[in-house]
C-alpha positions in Angstrom: -10.3 -13.1 -8.8 -8.3 -10.0 -8.6 -4.4 -10.9 -8.8 -2.4 -8.5 -6.9 0.4 -8.9 -4.8 -0.7 -5.7 -2.8 -4.3 -6.5 -1.8 -7.1 -9.3 -1.9 -5.3 -12.7 -1.6 -2.2 -11.7 -3.1 -1.7 -9.2 -0.2 -2.2 -11.5 2.3 0.7 -13.7 1.3 2.7 -11.1 0.6 2.3 -10.0 4.6 2.0 -14.2 5.5 6.1 -14.0 4.1 7.2 -10.4 5.0 6.1 -10.0 8.4 8.6 -12.3 10.1 10.8 -11.3 8.5 10.7 -7.8 9.0 9.7 -8.5 12.4 13.7 -10.4 12.8 15.4 -7.3 11.6 13.3 -5.4 14.2 14.4 -7.6 16.9 18.0 -7.1 15.7 17.5 -3.3 16.3 16.3 -3.7 20.0 19.6 -5.0 20.7 21.8 -3.0 17.9 20.3 0.0 17.7 17.4 0.8 19.5 17.2 4.5 18.9 17.4 4.5 15.2 14.9 4.8 13.0 13.2 2.3 10.0 12.0 3.4 6.9 10.0 0.4 5.3 9.3 0.0 1.4 8.7 -3.1 2.0 4.7 -4.3 0.7 1.9 -4.5 1.8 3.8 -1.4 3.6 1.0 -0.5 6.2 0.5 -3.8 7.9 4.5 -3.8 8.4 4.5 -0.6 9.9 1.5 -1.8 12.1 3.0 -5.4 12.9 6.8 -3.2 14.1 4.6 -1.3 15.9 2.5 -3.7 17.9 4.9 -6.5 18.1 8.4 -5.2 18.4 9.6 -2.6 21.0 10.5 0.0 18.2 8.3 2.9 17.6 10.5 5.0 15.4 9.1 3.6 11.9 8.0 5.7 9.6 6.4 3.2 6.5 7.0 4.9 2.5 4.7 4.4 -0.1 5.1 6.0 -3.6 1.2 6.3 -4.3 0.8 9.8 -2.4 4.1 11.6 -4.1 2.5 9.7 -7.7 -0.8 11.8 -7.0 0.9 14.8 -6.2 3.2 14.5 -9.9 0.1 13.4 -11.7 -1.7 16.4 -10.4 1.3 18.6 -11.2 1.1 17.2 -14.9 -2.7 17.7 -14.8 -2.3 21.4 -14.3 0.8 22.0 -15.9 3.1 23.1 -13.2 5.3 21.9 -11.0 5.5 19.3 -8.3 6.2 21.7 -5.5 3.1 23.8 -6.1 0.8 20.9 -5.6 -0.7 19.8 -2.0 -2.8 17.0 -1.4 -4.1 16.3 2.1 -4.3 12.8 2.2 -5.8 10.6 4.7 -6.5 6.6 5.0 -4.6 3.6 4.9 -1.3 2.9 2.7 -3.1 1.9 -0.9 -6.2 2.9 0.6 -5.8 6.5 1.0 -7.7 9.5 -0.6 -7.1 13.1 -1.3 -9.3 15.2 1.3 -8.7 18.4 -0.7 -5.8 19.2 -3.5 -4.0 22.8 -4.0 -2.3 24.3 -6.4 -0.2 27.2 -4.7 -2.1 26.9 -1.3 -5.6 26.6 -3.7 -8.1 24.4 -3.9 -8.3 22.8 -7.0 -10.1 19.5 -6.2 -13.6 20.4 -7.9 -11.2 20.5 -11.6 -9.1 17.4 -10.4 -12.0 15.7 -9.8 -13.8 16.6 -13.2 -10.6 15.6 -15.4 -9.4 12.1 -13.7 -13.5 11.0 -15.2 -11.5 11.0 -18.1 -9.1 7.2 -18.6 -6.9 9.7 -20.7 -6.0 11.9 -17.7 -6.3 9.4 -14.8 -3.9 9.7 -12.5 -2.9 6.4 -12.3 1.1 4.0 -12.0 2.4 1.3 -14.6 0.8 -1.5 -12.8 -2.6 -0.3 -12.7 -4.6 0.6 -15.7 -6.0 3.7 -16.3 -9.8 3.4 -16.6 -11.1 6.8 -15.6 -14.0 7.3 -13.2 -18.2 7.6 -13.2 -18.2 12.0 -12.9 -21.7 11.5 -10.7 -19.8 9.0 -8.5 -17.0 10.9 -7.9 -19.2 14.5 -7.5 -20.6 12.6 -4.8 -17.5 11.2 -3.0 -16.3 14.3 -3.5 -12.6 13.3 -2.7 -9.4 12.4 -4.7 -9.5 8.5 -5.0 -6.0 6.7 -5.1 -5.6 4.1 -8.0 -5.6 0.8 -5.7 -9.1 2.0 -5.1 -9.9 0.9 -8.7 -10.3 -2.6 -7.1 -13.1 -1.8 -4.4 -15.0 0.5 -7.1 -14.3 -1.0 -9.9 -14.1 -4.6 -9.5 -15.4 -6.1 -12.3 -13.8 -3.6 -14.5 -10.3 -5.0 -13.0 -11.1 -8.5 -13.3 -11.8 -8.5 -16.9 -8.9 -6.3 -18.1 -6.6 -8.6 -15.8 -8.4 -11.7 -17.6 -7.5 -9.8 -21.1 -3.7 -9.2 -19.4 -3.7 -13.5 -18.9 -4.9 -14.5 -21.8 -1.7 -12.8 -23.8 0.3 -13.9 -20.9 0.7 -10.7 -19.4 -0.9 -11.3 -16.0 1.1 -8.8 -12.6 3.4 -11.6 -11.7 4.3 -12.4 -15.4 4.9 -9.1 -16.0 6.8 -8.5 -12.7 9.0 -12.0 -13.4 10.5 -10.4 -16.8 11.3 -7.2 -15.7 13.1 -8.2 -12.5 14.9 -10.8 -14.5 16.1 -7.8 -17.2 17.1 -5.8 -14.3 19.1 -8.4 -12.5 20.8 -8.8 -15.6 21.8 -5.9 -15.6 22.8 -4.9 -12.4 25.7 -7.5 -13.4 27.6 -4.8 -14.5 29.6 -2.7 -12.0 29.5 0.1 -14.3 25.7 0.8 -14.2 25.4 4.4 -13.6 21.9 4.9 -14.2 18.5 3.9 -13.0 17.2 1.3 -15.6 14.0 2.8 -17.0 12.2 -0.9 -16.2 11.7 0.4 -12.9 9.0 2.2 -13.5 7.1 -0.3 -15.3 7.8 -2.1 -12.7 5.2 0.3 -10.5 8.2 1.7 -8.5 8.4 5.4 -9.8 9.4 8.3 -7.6 10.6 5.8 -4.7 14.0 7.4 -4.4 12.5 11.0 -4.6 10.2 9.9 -1.6 12.9 8.7 0.3 14.9 12.0 0.0 12.8 14.4 0.6 11.8 12.6 3.6 15.4 12.0 5.1 15.9 15.6 4.1 13.1 16.7 5.8 13.9 14.7 8.8 17.8 16.0 8.7 17.3 19.4 9.0 14.0 19.7 10.8 11.9 21.2 7.6 8.9 20.6 8.8 6.9 20.6 5.9 4.5 17.9 5.0 4.5 14.5 2.9 2.3 11.7 3.6 3.7 8.8 5.2 2.6 6.1 7.5 2.9 6.3 10.9 1.2 5.4 13.9 -1.9 7.0 14.9 -2.6 8.1 18.1 -5.8 10.2 17.5 -5.6 11.6 14.9 -7.8 9.9 12.5 -11.2 9.1 14.2 -12.7 6.0 13.8 -9.0 4.2 13.2 -8.1 2.4 16.8 -5.1 4.1 18.0 -1.7 2.5 17.5 -2.6 1.5 14.3 -0.9 2.6 11.6 -2.1 5.4 9.3 -1.5 7.0 6.0 -1.4 10.3 5.8 0.1 13.7 5.6 2.1 14.7 8.3 4.7 17.4 9.6 8.3 15.8 9.0 10.3 17.1 12.0 13.7 15.8 13.5 11.4 13.8 15.7 10.4 12.5 13.4 6.2 12.7 11.5 3.5 14.2 13.1 0.5 14.1 11.6 -2.1 16.5 10.8 -5.0 15.9 13.0 -8.1 15.1 10.4 -11.1 13.7 12.9 -13.8 11.6 11.3 -13.5 10.4 8.0 -16.5 11.1 5.5 -18.9 8.4 6.1 -19.1 7.2 2.6 -15.5 6.0 3.1 -15.2 5.0 6.3 -17.0 1.6 6.4 -14.5 0.2 3.4 -11.2 1.7 5.5 -12.1 0.0 8.8 -13.3 -3.2 6.7 -9.5 -3.0 5.7 -7.9 -2.1 8.8 -9.6 -5.2 10.4 -8.3 -7.0 7.9 -4.1 -5.7 8.0 -5.0 -6.4 12.0 -6.4 -9.8 11.4 -3.4 -11.1 8.7 -0.8 -9.5 11.1 -2.0 -12.2 13.6 -1.9 -14.8 11.2 1.4 -14.2 10.4 2.8 -14.1 13.7 0.6 -17.4 15.1 0.8 -19.3 11.8 -3.1 -20.0 12.7 -4.6 -21.6 10.2 -8.0 -20.2 11.3 -6.8 -16.8 12.0 -5.4 -17.0 8.3 -8.3 -18.1 7.2 -10.5 -15.4 9.1 -8.2 -12.5 7.4 -8.7 -13.9 3.8 -12.5 -14.3 4.8 -13.0 -10.6 5.7 -10.8 -9.2 2.7 -14.0 -7.2 0.4 -12.1 -8.8 -3.1 -12.7 -12.2 -1.4 -16.1 -13.2 -2.0 -17.4 -16.0 0.7 -15.5 -18.4 3.2 -15.7 -21.6 0.9 -13.5 -19.6 -1.9 -10.9 -17.9 0.7 -10.5 -21.8 2.4 -9.9 -23.0 -1.5 -7.5 -20.2 -1.9 -6.0 -20.4 1.6 -4.8 -23.9 1.1 -3.7 -24.1 -2.2 -1.5 -21.1 -1.6 -0.4 -22.4 1.6 0.9 -25.2 -0.5 2.6 -22.9 -3.1 4.5 -20.7 -0.4 5.4 -23.8 2.2 8.9 -23.1 1.5 8.5 -19.6 3.0 6.1 -19.7 5.3 7.3 -22.4 8.6 4.7 -21.2 10.9 2.2 -22.7 9.2 3.2 -26.1 9.0 5.1 -26.4 12.1 2.2 -26.2 14.0 -0.8 -26.8 12.2 0.2 -28.7 9.0 -2.4 -31.4 9.9 -5.6 -28.6 9.6 -4.2 -27.9 5.6 -6.7 -30.2 3.3 -6.1 -29.9 -0.2 -8.0 -29.5 -3.5 -8.2 -31.1 -6.4 
């Protein structure tokens, strides 16, 4: 099965570990700085944003991801223009966001981009996701600009085959990240370090600082430019429940992001997005409650998990492996865990 830290079983367990911690921070903010903005980079950013929206009194939260800004930079490279000349109309969820249209100097170039990215050499992707290209007929029919993480859902077999090759060489995503972070922590021991280590981009975190500074500056100056962020859905995207976290293009103001109304998403992608939103909602409930059955339900309804039987085996093994970091599951219902040989 696909292994990745923000999608599938890996993403589920990252949410289990992270959501209780972010909610502790949110509850401290309720007491210490209830009017402050929380700008969250922690993955899975969409689920973290929604957990704070639904399970705290902090409404001023923005989730920020480097995928949209990375896609804009990728288009700029393909078109050989400055990134400031590119605008993509985004809509969807975190790591499940689509470019509805792509503009250079206000003129749509979506058809041109769709034709270009069918070539793996011109794929717009990230360091942590292999460039694979797309079938031209599929992309023309989809008529949208997919984000790199859509490889996991539209090219599941190809991604899995690549990950198995990586595993044979000791280069799974987890192994690569462990090596990179060991090196980064050694570099950070040098108090005179004055540059951003290039290893950060290998980690898959390119442009985060650019995205952060751009967002904060726009809020501080009430710039009212357009950026894609994770924020609350108050009807901007029909078909995603009111109050859910969405990743979409927003006008950035001193009062926070104002989502641009999208209406209904194209029918070809609506079901997948709704399935992922269902997974996110159930996963958040499991992360907070520590309920085993809810965790199994979340695992099973994720489209990257093939069956309830497989989901149960993975859940049991991963709960044991993460036991020190998931007390909510063991304080109440440890008797439900069944271990497999």
